Every structure is written in C-alpha cells, then in structure tokens.
C-alpha positions in Angstrom: 64.9 118.7 112.6 62.6 116.3 110.5 64.0 114.1 107.9 62.6 111.5 105.4 62.5 107.9 106.9 65.5 106.5 106.3 67.3 103.2 107.9 71.2 102.8 108.5 72.2 98.8 106.9 71.9 97.6 110.1 68.0 98.8 110.4 68.1 101.9 112.5 66.8 104.9 112.0 69.5 107.2 110.4 69.0 110.6 112.1 69.4 108.6 115.3 72.3 106.4 113.6 74.3 109.5 112.2 73.6 111.6 115.6 74.7 109.5 118.4 75.4 105.6 117.1 78.2 106.6 114.5 80.4 108.7 117.8 80.4 105.2 119.4 81.1 103.7 116.3 84.3 105.9 115.4 85.4 105.6 119.2 85.6 101.5 119.1 87.8 101.8 115.4 89.9 104.2 116.7 90.2 102.7 119.8 93.0 100.4 119.7 95.4 103.2 118.1 95.2 105.7 121.0 95.5 103.1 123.6 98.7 102.3 121.1 99.6 106.2 121.3 99.4 106.9 124.7 102.5 107.5 126.3 104.0 108.4 129.8 103.8 112.1 128.1 100.7 111.9 126.8 97.6 110.8 127.0 95.2 110.0 124.7 91.6 111.0 125.0 88.1 110.9 123.6 86.3 114.7 124.2 82.3 113.9 123.3 81.3 117.5 122.2 77.1 118.4 122.3 74.8 120.9 121.6 73.2 122.8 124.7 69.9 123.6 121.9 68.0 120.8 122.8 67.7 123.2 126.4 65.0 124.5 124.5 62.6 122.5 123.1 60.5 120.7 125.4 60.6 116.6 126.1 58.3 115.1 123.9 57.6 111.3 124.8 56.5 110.4 120.9 59.2 112.0 119.6 61.3 110.0 121.9 63.3 107.5 119.8 61.4 107.5 116.7 60.6 103.9 117.8 61.5 103.5 121.2 65.3 103.8 120.3 66.2 106.4 123.7 64.1 103.9 125.6 65.5 101.4 124.7 68.9 102.3 125.5 67.8 104.3 128.6 67.3 100.7 129.7 70.2 99.0 128.9 72.5 101.8 129.7 75.0 101.0 132.5 79.0 102.1 133.6 81.6 101.2 131.1 82.7 97.7 131.9 86.1 98.6 132.9 88.2 97.0 130.6 86.2 99.5 128.1 85.1 97.0 126.1 81.5 98.1 124.7 81.4 95.6 121.8 81.0 92.0 122.5 
C-alpha cells in the first residue's frame, strides 16, 4: 500500500513500524503480565496472524523494506534466546 513518507518517533519508516515493529513492542510490553498469569491449567500465549495476500504479489528488491530494513532484519535475525529476552 502506498502511503505518504513518514517516520516513527524512533526514525523507522511509519508503515514498517506500524505493520511489523509494533507487534514486537506490544509483546514486549505484555510479556511480564503474560508470564505472571500463566498457571498449571492455563498457559499464556501469543498468536501472530498474518495475511496470505503476499502470495499474490511478486517480490520487488526496490520495495523490500523501503530503505533496506527488511534486508537488515534478515541479516541480523536469528533464533529467539532461551530466556526470551529479545531486547537488551
């Protein structure tokens, strides 16, 4: 979707920040509450859902990340640490 050029308070492209980074921030902010509410009968969980619409559009290197953010993310991405600490 073509949106006007805008940035988040942290300097990320706004659509990337909204559609991708905000999900990680929401989980990070809720993490302690989710862990505290886990009981032997109820395991807290986070379910991420995405659209299958990406399948109907070809990959375009020019649009990938609107500034290389997707490429950078692919380079630094790795498994989640065992303690679940994603932010240092």
